[in-house]
Steps between C-alpha positions, in 0.01 A plus 500: 500500500861580575759310293769369737713336232864588541785537255829545679805527266315275259417241765121461502287390792121513572551736795790701652532284808814291498651288776847616592800270508472336843388175671153515336663459153756236590342202328253389234233399754487850645502682169223287351282570803578866475395513134182304578423762767528780247849647520604668176861402522784373720868561537647155571712485814861590430707230324869468555801359321486129407730287714511757782261352759314739733448385855231677698462494880285229649368719773278812506540715194270788586483781750181706530376839610138498616243774529289543810245247373778246407471595138822437315658838421834365380694182448874456525634201319843333497419255219736470208422449133345168393671190639329279245711366207522730204394222258185432703405866504556546125296190425208628712518848351469355149199291600321784669558742207369239261179459694440868577608684184287805588675564832826685551789278615823679578802327651714664767871437475810548715840363400861611552621823329654340188354528152537124442290419806222730385520387138473132604191538714322735261530244218338233720216731608427592145439134420211490744296751309491747793386849420799687657761509768541709818851561617504471880730789603317553828522212746672648806597180690689180439563539130631855541778361717601296194525802272147471355158655570526845662881483476443560128197724544691744716761568230358680193799393283425131573129549424580650162762235421286195580191646334701563185625139507147367531361720224778375270427136577126464496197589289281515811400825670737580787358647818745621763389457860645779718597506865366770732816469707662789319529877553349612166283253305531716189867408463412131477210554261713722277764227489244237402369737234848554360553128493195464276251362753146466367365585846581518867310345792512630852534483787672185615514444874636748755799385706375447853484333839137494608532397866724370771412207727578649838522157666751363254650847431498414132343648188190334360461270322741308716706207370676307779556812712608727214317735265580714197366789300238421234271660247198695623180512298126547539265802558764677714732553200234634261582869577868436417403323180254770385765769546763308302258416220408871477871606505569286188180599325572870526872482439574663159775241437263201543165649403308248299694201637234237587464419874361198672394610847573285805475559874201446728234463236205349696188647338381636168552850639867430563534388141320809371732723699813334359359530145401863548864565587621341183508123549379299202391212723558374852655194667368349823660273762431561870127540455475160332722339771260645758160443336546255212471513125127588479552858616564579135128475438441794736781693331353437151142590592604798712722653233238443232221659711719804579592542133134485404409765759780727377423446133833330420465246223855361500792489739694749291224760561630563854852356498743783590226755563641597842857540385467869396367575846812363674746788561779611725411672831634836382228519234202445730254789531579680828189718453270203536348525855269252678364461851378197688133481583329244733151361431358506853219265401747231390750558785514219757695718746796264526744789525764362266512816290538714807779284649689485171478870433553616860799280568675474164380769266369858525248505786226589251222289653316604816307269733197669652370422852229274347773312306433647164799543271528827306768612254674831574544638149750756614737217602428237231776463241300231313748222572223240466614292801154526661343351186754215498452393864121537516334155508183624331537539126378835379457649849791742455553659162711783359319808364680710244494876562397687195726765344443827683369330815694605809721231647442524883853377564670773301232767495560546133278423199582178313683595179322421174817440303707182493812524712779253569841496663677601181327841519467523880658812654680289756668289236859635460505396134164651409438813298292638782793471745724689258 
């Protein structure tokens, strides 16, 4: 049986599924229920400076993007950090950690950019027995306007400075939570690494407006006729998160820096993908807010079953395995040739592949008089769009042409050797061009 026990920067948990800092981790009641449901760890909702009260809106806090079946694809939130008193949060954190010593309990923090402010709150968090802290450098709304959150996370020098302060003033592992609202995530992760961070977590929410109420002519969620930008999360941001995790994992300057993956994790498969790209564990928020705490049971059983099928005994057996296969476009094999092929027995004759290819791609699918759809190999550039729009899984597949086989589109045999843009004759900087 697969062993799902997780050791992330010395913080141990029975599985790699943690709850991210968010409404589900805002109080003792929630966290206890989460642990009883099976979650391996939590990151307590972000605590702020003592004596600096936070006032949240008393109207709608979430905007939403739905799929065609009203499934939640993304949530936009305008909620701030915890508005509960610091003393109450610290007391509850201590009680929960005492009763669940085998679970990971990390505390998210966000205070003004002074060393004294960070030093003061770190000392109080240490007294709770918490396993570590996560520095919230990612929140894109509300707090960023006050010089915190993503206002710090968008400036590498600030990230390094605050991280260094925290490492100098606490014995606890320091995890730096990064904002995706930045041009190059590597600059932020390098800064955290230089500051001595034990790990980074990403991504925090994406700055967004999810919708506009066309009757009120106001962004949603609407508060008394006005709206604001918020933080976007959920399945829709997973591709952004996977890319940023991979960028850090394969960056020579941060290689080996532990990563906690966040962004749209809804199933065990999502978690496995993050971990294959270098994440040591994952954090979940939107899926829990949509389906409840017990979804972790499906994540645990699903990941364990998959690991058993693959022959992986521990999480480290597959963590980072996909990283060497992430490369830049210029290094892809341009001599790799495929063609679409349609399984006529599985085809339901909906015509989606034909419409997509005829109207928007390469006119490589023909519709016969009896409404049969046939690929024209001489026109097919293997873009894969027909596979993506087909509603029948496995009906359209891509067949690789063997080396030496004639490509009907070019009339030339497929080369056997590997060839990429760096050696392509049309590349002005390649040896072949010279």
